[in-house]
C-alpha positions in Angstrom: 45.9 11.0 16.8 43.0 10.8 14.4 39.5 11.4 15.7 37.4 8.4 14.9 33.9 7.5 16.1 33.7 4.3 18.1 31.5 2.6 15.5 34.1 3.4 12.8 37.1 1.8 14.6 35.9 -1.8 14.5 34.8 -2.8 11.0 34.1 -6.5 11.2 35.1 -9.7 13.1 37.7 -12.0 11.6 36.5 -15.6 11.9 39.1 -18.2 10.7 40.2 -21.5 12.1 43.4 -20.0 13.5 41.5 -17.2 15.2 39.0 -19.8 16.6 41.9 -21.7 18.2 43.3 -18.5 19.7 39.8 -17.6 21.1 39.5 -21.0 22.8 43.0 -21.2 24.2 44.0 -17.6 25.0 40.7 -15.5 25.0 41.9 -13.6 21.9 39.5 -12.1 19.4 40.4 -10.8 16.0 38.8 -7.8 14.2 39.4 -5.8 11.1 39.9 -2.2 12.2 40.3 1.2 10.6 43.9 1.7 9.4 44.4 4.9 11.4 43.1 3.5 14.7 45.5 3.2 17.5 45.7 0.4 20.1 44.0 2.7 22.7 41.1 3.5 20.3 40.6 -0.2 19.5 40.6 -1.0 23.2 38.0 1.7 24.0 35.8 0.7 21.0 35.7 -3.0 21.9 35.0 -2.3 25.6 32.1 0.0 24.7 30.6 -2.0 21.9 30.7 -5.4 23.6 30.7 -4.5 27.3 33.9 -6.4 28.2 37.3 -5.7 29.8 40.3 -5.7 27.4 43.7 -6.7 28.8 45.9 -6.3 25.7 45.7 -5.2 22.0 48.1 -6.3 19.3 47.8 -4.9 15.8 49.2 -5.8 12.4 49.0 -4.2 8.9 48.1 -6.7 6.2 49.6 -5.7 2.9 47.3 -5.7 -0.1 47.9 -8.3 -2.8 48.9 -7.5 -6.3 46.2 -8.6 -8.8 45.9 -8.8 -12.5 43.0 -8.9 -14.9 44.4 -9.5 -18.4 47.1 -6.9 -19.0 45.9 -4.6 -16.2 47.8 -4.7 -13.0 46.4 -3.4 -9.7 46.7 -3.7 -6.0 44.2 -4.4 -3.3 44.3 -1.8 -0.4 46.3 -2.4 2.8 44.2 -3.1 5.9 44.7 -3.4 9.6 43.7 -6.2 12.0 43.7 -6.2 15.8 44.0 -9.1 18.2 42.2 -8.3 21.5 42.8 -10.3 24.7 39.9 -10.3 27.2 39.8 -10.6 30.9 39.4 -14.1 32.3 35.8 -15.4 32.1 34.5 -12.8 29.6 33.4 -13.6 26.0 31.9 -11.8 23.1 28.6 -13.3 22.1 29.2 -12.4 18.4 31.8 -15.1 18.1 30.1 -17.7 20.2 27.1 -18.5 17.9 
């Protein structure tokens, strides 16, 4: 298991229409997280950063897209996202505004 600081685990919130629906219906919040972070590390980081109780964490690796500029071909880096389910009645103020 990689040693990561709490502030390094969660990179940014993911705010999309699909994630907004999941937040309203199922109390699920989406974050971009460090690629080496485990579910346990994500849970601990979210609980400490936002002072909430996490019930479940699901993670997914998003594969980087292939991109071209003229004749040059490259690839964007792979990244990881986490879907965090909170305890009933709790919210994260960052998403509410």
